[in-house]
All heavy atoms as a GROMACS GRO file, in nm:
protein
  619
    1MET      N    1   4.543   9.667  10.077
    1MET     CA    2   4.656   9.694  10.156
    1MET      C    3   4.626   9.721  10.297
    1MET      O    4   4.535   9.812  10.320
    1MET     CB    5   4.739   9.810  10.092
    1MET     CG    6   4.860   9.842  10.163
    1MET     SD    7   4.944   9.973  10.060
    1MET     CE    8   5.086   9.986  10.153
    2ALA      N    9   4.684   9.658  10.394
    2ALA     CA   10   4.650   9.683  10.534
    2ALA      C   11   4.712   9.810  10.589
    2ALA      O   12   4.823   9.846  10.552
    2ALA     CB   13   4.696   9.562  10.620
    3SER      N   14   4.645   9.877  10.678
    3SER     CA   15   4.704   9.990  10.741
    3SER      C   16   4.797   9.954  10.851
    3SER      O   17   4.786   9.833  10.901
    3SER     CB   18   4.590  10.083  10.799
    3SER     OG   19   4.534  10.018  10.910
    4THR      N   20   4.887  10.040  10.898
    4THR     CA   21   4.983   9.996  11.004
    4THR      C   22   4.914   9.972  11.132
    4THR      O   23   4.970   9.899  11.214
    4THR     CB   24   5.085  10.111  11.019
    4THR    OG1   25   5.017  10.226  11.048
    4THR    CG2   26   5.169  10.130  10.894
    5SER      N   27   4.795  10.020  11.152
    5SER     CA   28   4.727   9.993  11.287
    5SER      C   29   4.673   9.848  11.287
    5SER      O   30   4.648   9.800  11.396
    5SER     CB   31   4.612  10.091  11.306
    5SER     OG   32   4.519  10.083  11.205
    6THR      N   33   4.659   9.788  11.177
    6THR     CA   34   4.607   9.652  11.178
    6THR      C   35   4.719   9.545  11.165
    6THR      O   36   4.688   9.427  11.179
    6THR     CB   37   4.506   9.629  11.061
    6THR    OG1   38   4.573   9.646  10.938
    6THR    CG2   39   4.386   9.721  11.072
    7LEU      N   40   4.839   9.584  11.142
    7LEU     CA   41   4.948   9.493  11.129
    7LEU      C   42   4.988   9.442  11.270
    7LEU      O   43   5.002   9.524  11.359
    7LEU     CB   44   5.068   9.556  11.061
    7LEU     CG   45   5.046   9.586  10.913
    7LEU    CD1   46   5.167   9.671  10.860
    7LEU    CD2   47   5.017   9.471  10.828
    8PRO      N   48   5.020   9.317  11.283
    8PRO     CA   49   5.060   9.267  11.417
    8PRO      C   50   5.200   9.312  11.448
    8PRO      O   51   5.283   9.330  11.356
    8PRO     CB   52   5.056   9.115  11.397
    8PRO     CG   53   5.066   9.093  11.248
    8PRO     CD   54   5.008   9.209  11.187
    9THR      N   55   5.231   9.336  11.569
    9THR     CA   56   5.367   9.364  11.613
    9THR      C   57   5.430   9.235  11.665
    9THR      O   58   5.363   9.152  11.721
    9THR     CB   59   5.377   9.478  11.713
    9THR    OG1   60   5.298   9.435  11.828
    9THR    CG2   61   5.319   9.606  11.657
   10ARG      N   62   5.560   9.226  11.652
   10ARG     CA   63   5.629   9.102  11.688
   10ARG      C   64   5.719   9.130  11.808
   10ARG      O   65   5.787   9.236  11.813
   10ARG     CB   66   5.717   9.044  11.584
   10ARG     CG   67   5.630   9.003  11.464
   10ARG     CD   68   5.711   8.942  11.356
   10ARG     NE   69   5.847   8.963  11.363
   10ARG     CZ   70   5.938   8.925  11.279
   10ARG    NH1   71   5.903   8.853  11.175
   10ARG    NH2   72   6.071   8.953  11.291
   11GLY      N   73   5.727   9.047  11.906
   11GLY     CA   74   5.827   9.056  12.015
   11GLY      C   75   5.800   9.174  12.109
   11GLY      O   76   5.891   9.217  12.172
   12GLY      N   77   5.682   9.222  12.117
   12GLY     CA   78   5.653   9.330  12.212
   12GLY      C   79   5.696   9.466  12.168
   12GLY      O   80   5.699   9.556  12.247
   13TYR      N   81   5.738   9.486  12.046
   13TYR     CA   82   5.786   9.614  11.997
   13TYR      C   83   5.662   9.705  11.982
   13TYR      O   84   5.556   9.671  11.926
   13TYR     CB   85   5.852   9.600  11.859
   13TYR     CG   86   5.884   9.730  11.790
   13TYR    CD1   87   5.981   9.813  11.838
   13TYR    CD2   88   5.815   9.769  11.682
   13TYR    CE1   89   6.012   9.937  11.790
   13TYR    CE2   90   5.840   9.890  11.624
   13TYR     CZ   91   5.946   9.973  11.673
   13TYR     OH   92   5.966  10.092  11.615
   14ASP      N   93   5.670   9.827  12.033
   14ASP     CA   94   5.562   9.926  12.027
   14ASP      C   95   5.612  10.038  11.939
   14ASP      O   96   5.692  10.121  11.982
   14ASP     CB   97   5.531   9.978  12.168
   14ASP     CG   98   5.414  10.079  12.163
   14ASP    OD1   99   5.354  10.099  12.061
   14ASP    OD2  100   5.378  10.132  12.271
   15PRO      N  101   5.559  10.048  11.811
   15PRO     CA  102   5.608  10.160  11.728
   15PRO      C  103   5.565  10.293  11.770
   15PRO      O  104   5.627  10.393  11.720
   15PRO     CB  105   5.536  10.124  11.589
   15PRO     CG  106   5.419  10.040  11.629
   15PRO     CD  107   5.459   9.963  11.754
   16LYS      N  108   5.475  10.307  11.864
   16LYS     CA  109   5.433  10.437  11.908
   16LYS      C  110   5.509  10.484  12.033
   16LYS      O  111   5.496  10.590  12.079
   16LYS     CB  112   5.281  10.439  11.936
   16LYS     CG  113   5.200  10.418  11.818
   16LYS     CD  114   5.054  10.420  11.847
   16LYS     CE  115   4.970  10.392  11.719
   16LYS     NZ  116   4.835  10.372  11.745
   17ALA      N  117   5.595  10.394  12.089
   17ALA     CA  118   5.670  10.426  12.206
   17ALA      C  119   5.775  10.531  12.175
   17ALA      O  120   5.836  10.530  12.064
   17ALA     CB  121   5.742  10.297  12.258
   18PRO      N  122   5.806  10.624  12.260
   18PRO     CA  123   5.901  10.730  12.229
   18PRO      C  124   6.041  10.669  12.233
   18PRO      O  125   6.074  10.579  12.305
   18PRO     CB  126   5.886  10.827  12.349
   18PRO     CG  127   5.828  10.750  12.456
   18PRO     CD  128   5.742  10.646  12.391
   19SER      N  129   6.121  10.721  12.139
   19SER     CA  130   6.264  10.678  12.134
   19SER      C  131   6.342  10.735  12.245
   19SER      O  132   6.322  10.844  12.286
   19SER     CB  133   6.317  10.719  11.997
   19SER     OG  134   6.457  10.699  11.992
   20VAL      N  135   6.434  10.652  12.301
   20VAL     CA  136   6.518  10.706  12.411
   20VAL      C  137   6.637  10.782  12.349
   20VAL      O  138   6.704  10.862  12.421
   20VAL     CB  139   6.570  10.596  12.500
   20VAL    CG1  140   6.453  10.532  12.574
   20VAL    CG2  141   6.650  10.490  12.423
   21PHE      N  142   6.655  10.771  12.215
   21PHE     CA  143   6.766  10.842  12.152
   21PHE      C  144   6.712  10.960  12.076
   21PHE      O  145   6.606  10.955  12.009
   21PHE     CB  146   6.839  10.749  12.056
   21PHE     CG  147   6.915  10.638  12.127
   21PHE    CD1  148   6.853  10.518  12.139
   21PHE    CD2  149   7.039  10.657  12.176
   21PHE    CE1  150   6.920  10.411  12.201
   21PHE    CE2  151   7.106  10.553  12.247
   21PHE     CZ  152   7.041  10.433  12.257
   22THR      N  153   6.782  11.075  12.085
   22THR     CA  154   6.739  11.197  12.016
   22THR      C  155   6.859  11.253  11.938
   22THR      O  156   6.970  11.214  11.960
   22THR     CB  157   6.683  11.302  12.113
   22THR    OG1  158   6.779  11.336  12.209
   22THR    CG2  159   6.554  11.255  12.179
   23ALA      N  160   6.830  11.342  11.846
   23ALA     CA  161   6.935  11.409  11.772
   23ALA      C  162   6.944  11.550  11.811
   23ALA      O  163   6.839  11.625  11.818
   23ALA     CB  164   6.905  11.395  11.624
   24ARG      N  165   7.061  11.602  11.843
   24ARG     CA  166   7.086  11.743  11.873
   24ARG      C  167   7.160  11.802  11.753
   24ARG      O  168   7.269  11.760  11.721
   24ARG     CB  169   7.169  11.768  11.994
   24ARG     CG  170   7.186  11.921  12.025
   24ARG     CD  171   7.289  11.953  12.127
   24ARG     NE  172   7.270  11.889  12.253
   24ARG     CZ  173   7.357  11.893  12.344
   24ARG    NH1  174   7.475  11.952  12.328
   24ARG    NH2  175   7.337  11.833  12.464
   25LYS      N  176   7.097  11.903  11.690
   25LYS     CA  177   7.156  11.965  11.568
   25LYS      C  178   7.226  12.096  11.613
   25LYS      O  179   7.156  12.177  11.682
   25LYS     CB  180   7.049  11.988  11.463
   25LYS     CG  181   6.986  11.858  11.413
   25LYS     CD  182   6.876  11.881  11.317
   25LYS     CE  183   6.818  11.745  11.280
   25LYS     NZ  184   6.706  11.764  11.184
   26VAL      N  185   7.347  12.115  11.566
   26VAL     CA  186   7.423  12.234  11.604
   26VAL      C  187   7.474  12.299  11.473
   26VAL      O  188   7.529  12.226  11.387
   26VAL     CB  189   7.541  12.208  11.701
   26VAL    CG1  190   7.624  12.325  11.728
   26VAL    CG2  191   7.487  12.139  11.828
   27GLY      N  192   7.457  12.428  11.460
   27GLY     CA  193   7.513  12.499  11.344
   27GLY      C  194   7.408  12.505  11.226
   27GLY      O  195   7.290  12.457  11.240
   28THR      N  196   7.448  12.562  11.118
   28THR     CA  197   7.362  12.587  11.003
   28THR      C  198   7.382  12.470  10.904
   28THR      O  199   7.493  12.437  10.870
   28THR     CB  200   7.393  12.714  10.934
   28THR    OG1  201   7.387  12.824  11.036
   28THR    CG2  202   7.300  12.749  10.824
   29PRO      N  203   7.266  12.406  10.857
   29PRO     CA  204   7.279  12.298  10.763
   29PRO      C  205   7.359  12.348  10.634
   29PRO      O  206   7.352  12.467  10.599
   29PRO     CB  207   7.133  12.262  10.722
   29PRO     CG  208   7.062  12.305  10.848
   29PRO     CD  209   7.130  12.431  10.899
   30HIS      N  210   7.429  12.260  10.575
   30HIS     CA  211   7.507  12.278  10.448
   30HIS      C  212   7.626  12.373  10.480
   30HIS      O  213   7.678  12.435  10.381
   30HIS     CB  214   7.419  12.340  10.343
   30HIS     CG  215   7.290  12.264  10.317
   30HIS    ND1  216   7.288  12.135  10.273
   30HIS    CD2  217   7.166  12.295  10.340
   30HIS    CE1  218   7.163  12.092  10.266
   30HIS    NE2  219   7.085  12.191  10.311
   31THR      N  220   7.676  12.374  10.597
   31THR     CA  221   7.798  12.442  10.627
   31THR      C  222   7.898  12.351  10.698
   31THR      O  223   7.852  12.238  10.740
   31THR     CB  224   7.779  12.566  10.724
   31THR    OG1  225   7.738  12.517  10.851
   31THR    CG2  226   7.676  12.662  10.660
   32LEU      N  227   8.027  12.383  10.698
   32LEU     CA  228   8.119  12.293  10.766
   32LEU      C  229   8.104  12.290  10.916
   32LEU      O  230   8.157  12.195  10.982
   32LEU     CB  231   8.269  12.340  10.735
   32LEU     CG  232   8.306  12.331  10.588
   32LEU    CD1  233   8.440  12.384  10.564
   32LEU    CD2  234   8.299  12.183  10.542
   33GLU      N  235   8.033  12.386  10.975
   33GLU     CA  236   8.014  12.388  11.118
   33GLU      C  237   7.896  12.301  11.163
   33GLU      O  238   7.872  12.280  11.284
   33GLU     CB  239   7.994  12.529  11.168
   33GLU     CG  240   8.120  12.610  11.150
   33GLU     CD  241   8.143  12.663  11.016
   33GLU    OE1  242   8.047  12.680  10.936
   33GLU    OE2  243   8.260  12.679  10.978
   34TYR      N  244   7.816  12.252  11.071
   34TYR     CA  245   7.688  12.179  11.106
   34TYR      C  246   7.727  12.044  11.159
   34TYR      O  247   7.806  11.964  11.108
   34TYR     CB  248   7.604  12.162  10.978
   34TYR     CG  249   7.473  12.092  11.005
   34TYR    CD1  250   7.379  12.151  11.084
   34TYR    CD2  251   7.445  11.977  10.948
   34TYR    CE1  252   7.256  12.092  11.106
   34TYR    CE2  253   7.316  11.910  10.966
   34TYR     CZ  254   7.228  11.974  11.045
   34TYR     OH  255   7.107  11.914  11.071
   35ARG      N  256   7.668  12.012  11.275
   35ARG     CA  257   7.691  11.879  11.344
   35ARG      C  258   7.554  11.826  11.393
   35ARG      O  259   7.467  11.902  11.431
   35ARG     CB  260   7.779  11.899  11.462
   35ARG     CG  261   7.916  11.955  11.437
   35ARG     CD  262   8.010  11.848  11.373
   35ARG     NE  263   8.141  11.888  11.352
   35ARG     CZ  264   8.193  11.942  11.242
   35ARG    NH1  265   8.114  11.965  11.137
   35ARG    NH2  266   8.317  11.973  11.233
   36VAL      N  267   7.546  11.695  11.394
   36VAL     CA  268   7.428  11.627  11.455
   36VAL      C  269   7.482  11.528  11.559
   36VAL      O  270   7.564  11.446  11.523
   36VAL     CB  271   7.346  11.559  11.348
   36VAL    CG1  272   7.227  11.484  11.416
   36VAL    CG2  273   7.295  11.657  11.244
   37TYR      N  274   7.441  11.546  11.685
   37TYR     CA  275   7.487  11.457  11.789
   37TYR      C  276   7.381  11.370  11.830
   37TYR      O  277   7.261  11.407  11.842
   37TYR     CB  278   7.533  11.541  11.912
   37TYR     CG  279   7.648  11.633  11.880
   37TYR    CD1  280   7.631  11.765  11.848
   37TYR    CD2  281   7.781  11.583  11.883
   37TYR    CE1  282   7.742  11.846  11.816
   37TYR    CE2  283   7.892  11.665  11.859
   37TYR     CZ  284   7.871  11.798  11.823
   37TYR     OH  285   7.980  11.876  11.792
   38THR      N  286   7.409  11.248  11.857
   38THR     CA  287   7.306  11.146  11.918
   38THR      C  288   7.315  11.158  12.065
   38THR      O  289   7.423  11.162  12.124
   38THR     CB  290   7.349  11.009  11.871
   38THR    OG1  291   7.356  11.003  11.730
   38THR    CG2  292   7.244  10.903  11.923
   39GLU      N  293   7.201  11.168  12.127
   39GLU     CA  294   7.185  11.180  12.273
   39GLU      C  295   7.096  11.073  12.328
   39GLU      O  296   6.999  11.037  12.264
   39GLU     CB  297   7.138  11.317  12.312
   39GLU     CG  298   7.231  11.434  12.279
   39GLU     CD  299   7.176  11.562  12.330
   39GLU    OE1  300   7.055  11.569  12.353
   39GLU    OE2  301   7.252  11.657  12.344
   40LYS      N  302   7.126  11.032  12.450
   40LYS     CA  303   7.030  10.947  12.523
   40LYS      C  304   7.014  11.012  12.662
   40LYS      O  305   7.113  11.039  12.732
   40LYS     CB  306   7.094  10.811  12.546
   40LYS     CG  307   7.001  10.715  12.622
   40LYS     CD  308   7.057  10.571  12.636
   40LYS     CE  309   6.965  10.492  12.713
   40LYS     NZ  310   7.019  10.356  12.728
   41ASP      N  311   6.889  11.044  12.691
   41ASP     CA  312   6.855  11.121  12.814
   41ASP      C  313   6.933  11.249  12.829
   41ASP      O  314   6.975  11.286  12.940
   41ASP     CB  315   6.884  11.030  12.939
   41ASP     CG  316   6.802  10.903  12.934
   41ASP    OD1  317   6.686  10.915  12.886
   41ASP    OD2  318   6.845  10.800  12.980
   42GLY      N  319   6.954  11.324  12.720
   42GLY     CA  320   7.025  11.448  12.720
   42GLY      C  321   7.178  11.439  12.725
   42GLY      O  322   7.242  11.546  12.730
   43VAL      N  323   7.229  11.327  12.725
   43VAL     CA  324   7.378  11.302  12.730
   43VAL      C  325   7.430  11.254  12.595
   43VAL      O  326   7.372  11.156  12.544
   43VAL     CB  327   7.415  11.203  12.842
   43VAL    CG1  328   7.564  11.180  12.850
   43VAL    CG2  329   7.359  11.246  12.972
   44PRO      N  330   7.528  11.320  12.537
   44PRO     CA  331   7.581  11.274  12.404
   44PRO      C  332   7.632  11.130  12.415
   44PRO      O  333   7.689  11.085  12.516
   44PRO     CB  334   7.696  11.364  12.374
   44PRO     CG  335   7.670  11.488  12.460
   44PRO     CD  336   7.598  11.441  12.587
   45CYS      N  337   7.609  11.056  12.311
   45CYS     CA  338   7.651  10.913  12.306
   45CYS      C  339   7.696  10.878  12.161
   45CYS      O  340   7.665  10.950  12.072
   45CYS     CB  341   7.539  10.819  12.353
   45CYS     SG  342   7.394  10.816  12.256
   46SER      N  343   7.764  10.768  12.149
   46SER     CA  344   7.809  10.719  12.018
   46SER      C  345   7.703  10.640  11.949
   46SER      O  346   7.655  10.548  12.002
   46SER     CB  347   7.935  10.630  12.041
   46SER     OG  348   7.959  10.567  11.917
   47PRO      N  349   7.664  10.679  11.823
   47PRO     CA  350   7.569  10.601  11.749
   47PRO      C  351   7.615  10.460  11.715
   47PRO      O  352   7.538  10.370  11.683
   47PRO     CB  353   7.536  10.678  11.627
   47PRO     CG  354   7.652  10.770  11.608
   47PRO     CD  355   7.712  10.793  11.747
   48PHE      N  356   7.748  10.444  11.722
   48PHE     CA  357   7.805  10.310  11.685
   48PHE      C  358   7.840  10.223  11.802
   48PHE      O  359   7.839  10.098  11.795
   48PHE     CB  360   7.943  10.334  11.605
   48PHE     CG  361   7.916  10.406  11.478
   48PHE    CD1  362   7.956  10.538  11.465
   48PHE    CD2  363   7.847  10.351  11.373
   48PHE    CE1  364   7.924  10.609  11.347
   48PHE    CE2  365   7.825  10.420  11.252
   48PHE     CZ  366   7.866  10.550  11.244
   49HIS      N  367   7.858  10.288  11.923
   49HIS     CA  368   7.899  10.200  12.039
   49HIS      C  369   7.786  10.199  12.144
   49HIS      O  370   7.779  10.098  12.224
   49HIS     CB  371   8.024  10.252  12.102
   49HIS     CG  372   8.138  10.245  12.008
   49HIS    ND1  373   8.190  10.361  11.946
   49HIS    CD2  374   8.212  10.139  11.963
   49HIS    CE1  375   8.293  10.322  11.869
   49HIS    NE2  376   8.305  10.192  11.875
   50ASP      N  377   7.700  10.301  12.154
   50ASP     CA  378   7.602  10.310  12.262
   50ASP      C  379   7.462  10.280  12.222
   50ASP      O  380   7.377  10.254  12.306
   50ASP     CB  381   7.604  10.449  12.318
   50ASP     CG  382   7.742  10.485  12.380
   50ASP    OD1  383   7.809  10.391  12.427
   50ASP    OD2  384   7.776  10.602  12.376
   51VAL      N  385   7.430  10.266  12.088
   51VAL     CA  386   7.295  10.224  12.050
   51VAL      C  387   7.296  10.075  12.041
   51VAL      O  388   7.377  10.010  11.968
   51VAL     CB  389   7.263  10.285  11.916
   51VAL    CG1  390   7.129  10.235  11.861
   51VAL    CG2  391   7.258  10.441  11.920
   52PRO      N  392   7.212  10.005  12.118
   52PRO     CA  393   7.214   9.863  12.118
   52PRO      C  394   7.165   9.805  11.978
   52PRO      O  395   7.093   9.869  11.907
   52PRO     CB  396   7.115   9.819  12.230
   52PRO     CG  397   7.029   9.946  12.244
   52PRO     CD  398   7.107  10.061  12.205
   53LEU      N  399   7.213   9.684  11.943
   53LEU     CA  400   7.176   9.626  11.820
   53LEU      C  401   7.023   9.595  11.819
   53LEU      O  402   6.957   9.620  11.722
   53LEU     CB  403   7.255   9.494  11.796
   53LEU     CG  404   7.222   9.415  11.670
   53LEU    CD1  405   7.242   9.498  11.546
   53LEU    CD2  406   7.302   9.288  11.664
   54TYR      N  407   6.978   9.542  11.932
   54TYR     CA  408   6.840   9.500  11.939
   54TYR      C  409   6.755   9.609  12.000
   54TYR      O  410   6.791   9.665  12.104
   54TYR     CB  411   6.819   9.368  12.010
   54TYR     CG  412   6.881   9.258  11.932
   54TYR    CD1  413   7.007   9.199  11.967
   54TYR    CD2  414   6.822   9.206  11.817
   54TYR    CE1  415   7.066   9.095  11.906
   54TYR    CE2  416   6.876   9.101  11.744
   54TYR     CZ  417   6.999   9.045  11.791
   54TYR     OH  418   7.056   8.947  11.714
   55ALA      N  419   6.628   9.628  11.955
   55ALA     CA  420   6.540   9.732  12.004
   55ALA      C  421   6.437   9.673  12.108
   55ALA      O  422   6.374   9.751  12.168
   55ALA     CB  423   6.465   9.797  11.890
   56ASN      N  424   6.439   9.541  12.125
   56ASN     CA  425   6.351   9.485  12.222
   56ASN      C  426   6.416   9.365  12.290
   56ASN      O  427   6.519   9.314  12.244
   56ASN     CB  428   6.218   9.446  12.152
   56ASN     CG  429   6.238   9.335  12.051
   56ASN    OD1  430   6.346   9.298  12.008
   56ASN    ND2  431   6.126   9.284  11.993
   57GLU      N  432   6.357   9.320  12.396
   57GLU     CA  433   6.412   9.213  12.478
   57GLU      C  434   6.407   9.078  12.402
   57GLU      O  435   6.491   8.995  12.429
   57GLU     CB  436   6.335   9.199  12.610
   57GLU     CG  437   6.359   9.317  12.704
   57GLU     CD  438   6.286   9.300  12.832
   57GLU    OE1  439   6.230   9.188  12.860
   57GLU    OE2  440   6.268   9.401  12.905
   58GLN      N  441   6.312   9.062  12.314
   58GLN     CA  442   6.296   8.932  12.243
   58GLN      C  443   6.402   8.923  12.131
   58GLN      O  444   6.405   8.817  12.065
   58GLN     CB  445   6.153   8.914  12.191
   58GLN     CG  446   6.053   8.908  12.294
   58GLN     CD  447   6.011   9.040  12.364
   58GLN    OE1  448   6.047   9.144  12.311
   58GLN    NE2  449   5.945   9.032  12.472
   59GLN      N  450   6.476   9.026  12.103
   59GLN     CA  451   6.571   9.036  11.994
   59GLN      C  452   6.512   9.003  11.856
   59GLN      O  453   6.568   8.927  11.777
   59GLN     CB  454   6.687   8.941  12.026
   59GLN     CG  455   6.768   8.986  12.153
   59GLN     CD  456   6.889   8.902  12.176
   59GLN    OE1  457   6.915   8.802  12.114
   59GLN    NE2  458   6.971   8.947  12.270
   60THR      N  459   6.392   9.060  11.831
   60THR     CA  460   6.326   9.039  11.698
   60THR      C  461   6.323   9.169  11.620
   60THR      O  462   6.287   9.165  11.500
   60THR     CB  463   6.185   8.992  11.718
   60THR    OG1  464   6.114   9.083  11.804
   60THR    CG2  465   6.183   8.852  11.783
   61VAL      N  466   6.358   9.282  11.681
   61VAL     CA  467   6.361   9.410  11.614
   61VAL      C  468   6.498   9.471  11.633
   61VAL      O  469   6.554   9.481  11.740
   61VAL     CB  470   6.253   9.508  11.674
   61VAL    CG1  471   6.259   9.640  11.605
   61VAL    CG2  472   6.116   9.442  11.661
   62LEU      N  473   6.560   9.516  11.519
   62LEU     CA  474   6.694   9.574  11.521
   62LEU      C  475   6.691   9.730  11.516
   62LEU      O  476   6.599   9.782  11.452
   62LEU     CB  477   6.774   9.519  11.401
   62LEU     CG  478   6.794   9.376  11.394
   62LEU    CD1  479   6.862   9.335  11.265
   62LEU    CD2  480   6.879   9.328  11.508
   63ASN      N  481   6.786   9.792  11.578
   63ASN     CA  482   6.808   9.933  11.564
   63ASN      C  483   6.893   9.960  11.442
   63ASN      O  484   6.973   9.869  11.402
   63ASN     CB  485   6.876   9.994  11.688
   63ASN     CG  486   6.783  10.018  11.799
   63ASN    OD1  487   6.672  10.059  11.786
   63ASN    ND2  488   6.826   9.977  11.920
   64MET      N  489   6.879  10.073  11.379
   64MET     CA  490   6.959  10.104  11.262
   64MET      C  491   6.996  10.254  11.268
   64MET      O  492   6.919  10.339  11.296
   64MET     CB  493   6.873  10.083  11.137
   64MET     CG  494   6.946  10.103  11.002
   64MET     SD  495   6.839  10.062  10.863
   64MET     CE  496   6.773  10.218  10.828
   65VAL      N  497   7.122  10.280  11.232
   65VAL     CA  498   7.168  10.420  11.224
   65VAL      C  499   7.203  10.446  11.072
   65VAL      O  500   7.274  10.374  11.009
   65VAL     CB  501   7.301  10.437  11.302
   65VAL    CG1  502   7.357  10.585  11.286
   65VAL    CG2  503   7.277  10.413  11.450
   66VAL      N  504   7.138  10.556  11.020
   66VAL     CA  505   7.153  10.589  10.878
   66VAL      C  506   7.229  10.718  10.869
   66VAL      O  507   7.196  10.814  10.933
   66VAL     CB  508   7.016  10.606  10.812
   66VAL    CG1  509   7.027  10.641  10.668
   66VAL    CG2  510   6.938  10.476  10.825
   67GLU      N  511   7.333  10.718  10.788
   67GLU     CA  512   7.420  10.843  10.772
   67GLU      C  513   7.373  10.935  10.662
   67GLU      O  514   7.430  11.038  10.647
   67GLU     CB  515   7.560  10.803  10.742
   67GLU     CG  516   7.631  10.718  10.850
   67GLU     CD  517   7.764  10.679  10.816
   67GLU    OE1  518   7.854  10.764  10.805
   67GLU    OE2  519   7.785  10.555  10.787
   68ILE      N  520   7.263  10.898  10.591
   68ILE     CA  521   7.215  10.987  10.484
   68ILE      C  522   7.080  11.046  10.529
   68ILE      O  523   6.988  10.970  10.552
   68ILE     CB  524   7.197  10.907  10.352
   68ILE    CG1  525   7.328  10.844  10.313
   68ILE    CG2  526   7.141  10.998  10.244
   68ILE    CD1  527   7.325  10.752  10.196
   69PRO      N  528   7.071  11.176  10.546
   69PRO     CA  529   6.948  11.238  10.593
   69PRO      C  530   6.839  11.209  10.496
   69PRO      O  531   6.858  11.208  10.374
   69PRO     CB  532   6.981  11.390  10.598
   69PRO     CG  533   7.133  11.391  10.606
   69PRO     CD  534   7.183  11.275  10.535
   70ARG      N  535   6.716  11.204  10.546
   70ARG     CA  536   6.604  11.182  10.464
   70ARG      C  537   6.582  11.292  10.364
   70ARG      O  538   6.599  11.408  10.391
   70ARG     CB  539   6.475  11.176  10.561
   70ARG     CG  540   6.351  11.123  10.496
   70ARG     CD  541   6.248  11.114  10.597
   70ARG     NE  542   6.132  11.036  10.544
   70ARG     CZ  543   6.027  11.012  10.607
   70ARG    NH1  544   6.007  11.051  10.727
   70ARG    NH2  545   5.929  10.941  10.555
   71TRP      N  546   6.543  11.251  10.242
   71TRP     CA  547   6.510  11.337  10.132
   71TRP      C  548   6.638  11.409  10.072
   71TRP      O  549   6.628  11.504  10.011
   71TRP     CB  550   6.406  11.442  10.160
   71TRP     CG  551   6.285  11.384  10.225
   71TRP    CD1  552   6.242  11.417  10.356
   71TRP    CD2  553   6.194  11.286  10.182
   71TRP    NE1  554   6.135  11.346  10.386
   71TRP    CE2  555   6.095  11.259  10.279
   71TRP    CE3  556   6.182  11.211  10.064
   71TRP    CZ2  557   6.000  11.174  10.269
   71TRP    CZ3  558   6.084  11.117  10.050
   71TRP    CH2  559   5.990  11.097  10.150
   72THR      N  560   6.756  11.354  10.100
   72THR     CA  561   6.877  11.415  10.047
   72THR      C  562   6.968  11.305   9.990
   72THR      O  563   6.941  11.189  10.010
   72THR     CB  564   6.964  11.484  10.156
   72THR    OG1  565   7.018  11.390  10.247
   72THR    CG2  566   6.872  11.590  10.233
   73ASN      N  567   7.070  11.351   9.920
   73ASN     CA  568   7.175  11.258   9.872
   73ASN      C  569   7.305  11.279   9.948
   73ASN      O  570   7.397  11.201   9.927
   73ASN     CB  571   7.201  11.285   9.721
   73ASN     CG  572   7.085  11.247   9.631
   73ASN    OD1  573   7.008  11.162   9.671
   73ASN    ND2  574   7.072  11.315   9.522
   74ALA      N  575   7.309  11.377  10.038
   74ALA     CA  576   7.434  11.411  10.110
   74ALA      C  577   7.453  11.313  10.223
   74ALA      O  578   7.367  11.297  10.307
   74ALA     CB  579   7.426  11.552  10.160
   75LYS      N  580   7.572  11.252  10.225
   75LYS     CA  581   7.606  11.160  10.335
   75LYS      C  582   7.668  11.237  10.446
   75LYS      O  583   7.753  11.327  10.425
   75LYS     CB  584   7.703  11.050  10.282
   75LYS     CG  585   7.738  10.952  10.393
   75LYS     CD  586   7.830  10.844  10.323
   75LYS     CE  587   7.865  10.739  10.426
   75LYS     NZ  588   7.991  10.761  10.489
   76GLN      N  589   7.628  11.210  10.569
   76GLN     CA  590   7.688  11.269  10.689
   76GLN      C  591   7.818  11.196  10.717
   76GLN      O  592   7.820  11.073  10.730
   76GLN     CB  593   7.593  11.264  10.812
   76GLN     CG  594   7.467  11.334  10.791
   76GLN     CD  595   7.475  11.486  10.796
   76GLN    OE1  596   7.572  11.539  10.857
   76GLN    NE2  597   7.394  11.554  10.722
   77GLU      N  598   7.923  11.269  10.738
   77GLU     CA  599   8.050  11.208  10.774
   77GLU      C  600   8.072  11.207  10.926
   77GLU      O  601   8.028  11.303  10.990
   77GLU     CB  602   8.166  11.283  10.702
   77GLU     CG  603   8.165  11.274  10.552
   77GLU     CD  604   8.175  11.131  10.503
   77GLU    OE1  605   8.253  11.049  10.570
   77GLU    OE2  606   8.122  11.103  10.389
   78VAL      N  607   8.129  11.108  10.978
   78VAL     CA  608   8.160  11.097  11.115
   78VAL      C  609   8.285  11.170  11.148
   78VAL      O  610   8.386  11.150  11.081
   78VAL     CB  611   8.170  10.951  11.161
   78VAL    CG1  612   8.210  10.938  11.308
   78VAL    CG2  613   8.039  10.880  11.134
   79CYS      N  614   8.279  11.266  11.242
   79CYS     CA  615   8.398  11.338  11.285
   79CYS      C  616   8.465  11.273  11.398
   79CYS      O  617   8.402  11.220  11.486
   79CYS     CB  618   8.362  11.482  11.333
   79CYS     SG  619   8.300  11.580  11.201
   0.00000   0.00000   0.00000
């Protein structure tokens, strides 16, 4: 099995490049007040309207928004 460092990248995608989108978490997890906001350069944005479909100029890598947090079964609902 090949390690990720030996796998070729397609279309100029750099997996080590920092993401321009970040998550801001507000409130205590597992409460009704808990919110996670998507931000770009510190400004809140819509994960459905402001995150581009393609992650690179060659349009070979897609962005994806997942509503289920890692290692959980709880789905995040959009407010």
